[in-house]
C-alpha positions as CSV (number, residue, x, y, z in Angstrom):
1,M,-0.2,0.1,0.2
2,R,1.3,3.4,-0.7
3,V,0.8,5.9,2.1
4,L,1.2,9.8,2.2
5,L,2.1,11.1,5.5
6,I,1.6,14.8,6.0
7,E,3.4,15.7,9.4
8,D,5.5,18.6,10.4
9,D,6.9,17.5,13.6
10,A,10.2,15.8,12.6
11,V,10.5,13.4,15.6
12,L,6.7,12.2,14.9
13,G,7.0,12.0,11.4
14,E,10.1,10.0,11.5
15,A,8.4,7.7,14.1
16,V,5.1,7.3,12.0
17,R,7.0,6.8,8.8
18,D,9.5,4.3,10.2
19,Y,6.6,2.1,11.8
20,V,4.3,2.3,8.9
21,A,7.0,1.3,6.5
22,G,7.8,-1.7,9.0
23,L,4.4,-2.8,8.2
24,G,5.4,-3.2,4.6
25,H,3.8,-0.1,3.0
26,A,5.8,2.4,1.0
27,V,5.6,5.9,2.8
28,D,6.0,9.3,1.5
29,W,6.5,11.9,4.1
30,M,5.6,15.6,3.5
31,Q,6.0,18.3,5.9
32,T,4.1,21.2,3.9
33,L,0.8,21.6,2.4
34,E,2.5,22.5,-0.7
35,D,4.4,19.5,-0.8
36,A,1.5,17.3,0.0
37,R,-0.6,18.7,-2.7
38,S,2.3,17.9,-5.3
39,A,2.6,14.7,-4.0
40,A,-1.2,13.8,-4.1
41,D,-1.4,15.0,-7.5
42,A,1.1,12.9,-8.6
43,V,0.5,9.5,-7.1
44,A,-2.6,7.5,-6.6
45,Y,-2.6,7.0,-2.9
46,D,-4.0,4.1,-1.0
47,L,-4.3,6.1,2.4
48,L,-3.3,9.3,3.9
49,L,-2.4,10.2,7.2
50,L,-2.9,13.8,7.9
51,D,-1.9,16.6,10.3
52,L,-4.1,19.4,10.6
53,R,-1.8,22.1,12.0
54,L,1.2,22.7,9.2
55,P,3.3,25.7,8.7
56,D,1.7,26.9,5.6
57,G,-2.0,26.4,6.6
58,S,-4.5,23.8,7.8
59,G,-4.6,20.3,6.5
60,L,-8.3,20.7,6.6
61,S,-8.0,22.8,3.4
62,L,-6.3,19.8,1.8
63,L,-8.7,17.4,2.9
64,T,-11.7,19.5,1.6
65,A,-9.9,20.0,-1.6
66,L,-9.5,16.4,-2.2
67,R,-12.9,15.2,-1.3
68,R,-14.4,18.0,-3.7
69,A,-12.1,16.6,-6.3
70,G,-13.4,13.3,-5.9
71,A,-10.6,11.6,-4.1
72,T,-12.0,8.4,-2.6
73,M,-8.9,6.9,-0.6
74,P,-9.2,6.7,3.0
75,I,-7.9,9.4,5.3
76,I,-7.0,9.6,8.9
77,I,-6.5,12.7,10.9
78,L,-3.5,13.0,13.3
79,T,-3.8,16.1,15.6
80,A,-3.2,17.4,18.8
81,H,-6.8,19.1,18.4
82,D,-8.8,17.2,20.8
83,Q,-12.2,19.4,21.1
84,I,-15.1,17.3,20.0
85,S,-16.0,20.3,17.6
86,D,-12.5,19.8,15.9
87,R,-13.3,16.0,15.8
88,I,-16.8,17.0,14.1
89,E,-15.1,19.3,11.7
90,G,-12.7,16.7,10.3
91,L,-15.0,14.0,9.9
92,N,-17.6,16.4,8.4
93,S,-14.8,17.4,5.8
94,G,-14.3,14.0,4.6
95,A,-11.9,12.2,7.0
96,D,-12.4,8.5,7.9
97,D,-11.2,8.5,11.2
98,Y,-9.4,10.9,13.7
99,L,-6.6,10.0,16.0
100,V,-5.4,12.4,18.6
101,K,-1.6,13.1,19.6
102,P,-0.1,11.4,21.6
103,F,-1.2,8.2,20.2
104,N,0.1,4.6,20.4
105,L,1.6,3.2,17.0
106,G,0.2,0.0,17.4
107,E,-3.3,1.7,17.7
108,L,-2.6,3.7,14.4
109,G,-1.8,0.6,12.7
110,A,-5.2,-1.1,13.7
111,R,-6.9,2.1,12.6
112,M,-5.2,2.0,9.3
113,L,-6.4,-1.5,8.8
114,A,-10.0,-0.8,9.9
115,V,-10.3,2.1,7.4
116,T,-8.8,0.0,4.4
117,R,-10.9,-3.0,5.4
118,R,-14.1,-0.6,5.3
119,Y,-13.1,0.4,1.8
120,S,-12.3,-2.9,0.7
121,G,-16.1,-3.7,1.3
122,A,-15.4,-6.8,3.4
123,A,-15.4,-7.0,7.2
124,V,-12.7,-10.0,6.7
125,P,-11.0,-9.5,3.4
126,V,-10.2,-13.0,2.2
127,V,-9.0,-13.9,-1.2
128,A,-9.0,-17.4,-2.8
129,A,-6.8,-17.9,-5.4
130,G,-5.9,-21.7,-6.5
131,P,-4.5,-23.4,-3.7
132,L,-3.8,-20.2,-1.8
133,T,-5.8,-18.3,0.7
134,I,-4.8,-14.7,1.2
135,Q,-5.9,-12.8,4.4
136,L,-5.3,-9.3,3.6
137,A,-6.5,-8.1,7.4
138,D,-4.0,-10.6,9.0
139,R,-1.2,-10.1,6.2
140,R,-0.9,-14.1,6.0
141,V,-1.1,-16.4,3.0
142,L,-2.1,-19.9,3.1
143,R,-1.1,-22.7,0.7
144,E,-3.3,-25.6,1.0
145,G,-3.9,-24.8,4.7
146,E,0.0,-24.1,5.4
147,A,1.1,-20.8,6.3
148,I,4.0,-19.5,4.2
149,D,6.4,-16.7,5.5
150,L,6.8,-13.5,3.2
151,S,9.1,-10.6,3.4
152,S,7.5,-7.5,3.6
153,R,8.1,-6.6,-0.1
154,E,6.9,-9.9,-1.1
155,W,3.7,-9.5,0.7
156,A,3.4,-5.8,-0.6
157,V,3.5,-7.4,-4.2
158,L,1.2,-10.0,-3.5
159,A,-1.3,-7.9,-1.5
160,R,-1.4,-5.4,-4.5
161,L,-2.4,-8.3,-6.8
162,A,-4.9,-9.6,-4.4
163,A,-6.7,-6.3,-4.0
164,R,-8.1,-6.6,-7.4
165,P,-7.6,-10.2,-7.9
166,E,-9.4,-10.3,-11.5
167,A,-7.7,-7.3,-12.6
168,I,-4.2,-6.8,-14.7
169,V,-1.8,-4.8,-12.5
170,S,1.0,-2.9,-14.3
171,K,4.8,-3.3,-13.2
172,G,4.5,0.5,-12.4
173,Q,1.6,0.0,-10.3
174,I,3.6,-2.5,-8.4
175,E,6.4,-0.3,-8.1
176,E,4.4,2.2,-6.4
177,A,3.4,-0.2,-3.8
178,L,7.1,-0.9,-3.1
179,Y,8.8,2.3,-3.2
180,A,8.3,6.0,-1.8
181,F,9.6,9.0,-3.4
182,G,13.4,9.0,-3.6
183,S,14.0,5.3,-3.4
184,E,16.5,3.5,-6.2
185,I,14.2,1.2,-8.0
186,E,16.1,-1.5,-10.2
187,S,14.8,-2.2,-13.6
188,N,14.0,-5.5,-12.4
189,T,12.8,-5.3,-9.1
190,V,9.4,-6.4,-9.8
191,E,10.4,-9.4,-11.6
192,V,12.7,-10.4,-8.8
193,Y,10.1,-10.5,-6.3
194,V,7.5,-12.2,-8.6
195,S,10.1,-15.0,-9.0
196,R,10.5,-15.2,-5.0
197,L,6.8,-15.3,-4.6
198,R,6.5,-18.1,-7.4
199,K,9.2,-20.4,-5.5
200,K,7.3,-19.9,-2.3
201,L,3.6,-20.2,-3.4
202,G,3.8,-22.2,-6.7
203,K,4.7,-21.3,-10.2
204,D,1.3,-20.5,-11.2
205,C,0.5,-18.0,-8.3
206,I,1.1,-15.1,-10.5
207,E,0.4,-14.8,-14.3
208,T,2.3,-12.7,-16.5
209,L,0.8,-10.8,-19.3
210,R,3.6,-10.0,-21.4
211,G,4.0,-5.9,-21.9
212,I,0.7,-5.6,-20.0
213,G,1.4,-6.6,-16.4
214,Y,0.2,-9.3,-13.9
215,R,-2.4,-10.8,-12.3
216,L,-3.1,-13.2,-9.6
217,G,-3.2,-16.9,-10.4
218,R,-6.4,-18.6,-10.8
C-alpha cells in the first residue's frame, strides 16, 4: 500500500514513517501543504495520514479540496486538536477517522487496517486463488492450509495483486506499492519479487501478461 504521511513534526513524522514502512507499506512523508498537494497530484495513494496544523496552513483545506475533487482514498487525521468540535469538523470534511496526539503506533496500525477494510467492502478481506488463501487483514497467506512466510516487500506485491484479484496490475503500479519518493528502483525489481513469490507459493500463483502486467493466478 502506498501511504502519504503529512506531518511537520520531525520526531513524530520519522516515528510514524518508520512504523508504517515496517508494516510493509511505501511511505511518502511531506511536511508542508504545498509538498503534500504536489505528491497527491502525482500519485494515486491508498491512504493519507494527515496532520491539521501545518506551517503553511490547515490540513483541513487539503482534505476538503481532495474530497471535492473526487478523491476516494481513506484519510485519517492525526492531530493535537482534541476538542469534540474539531473532530466533528474533520469528519464532516471527509476524514474517515481521527487520532489525537500523542497516540500509540499500534493503535494507528489498527485504525489503518480498519479504514482500509471498510473501503475494501469486506469485514474480513480474504481472497482465494487456486491453492492459496490470502488473508489481507492478517497479512497472511496459506497454501493448502499451510502458512507461508513472506518478506514485507513480497507481501506488498502479493497484496497489491490480491486487492484486485481479477484485474491486470501494471509493473508501475506494483513499483508504486513498493517504493516511496526518492527510493532507487532497479529495472528488474518487480520481476525479482514475482520470481520469489512463485518459488514460495507455486509457479502458477502469478500470471505474467507480457507487455501489460501481472494478475493473481486462478
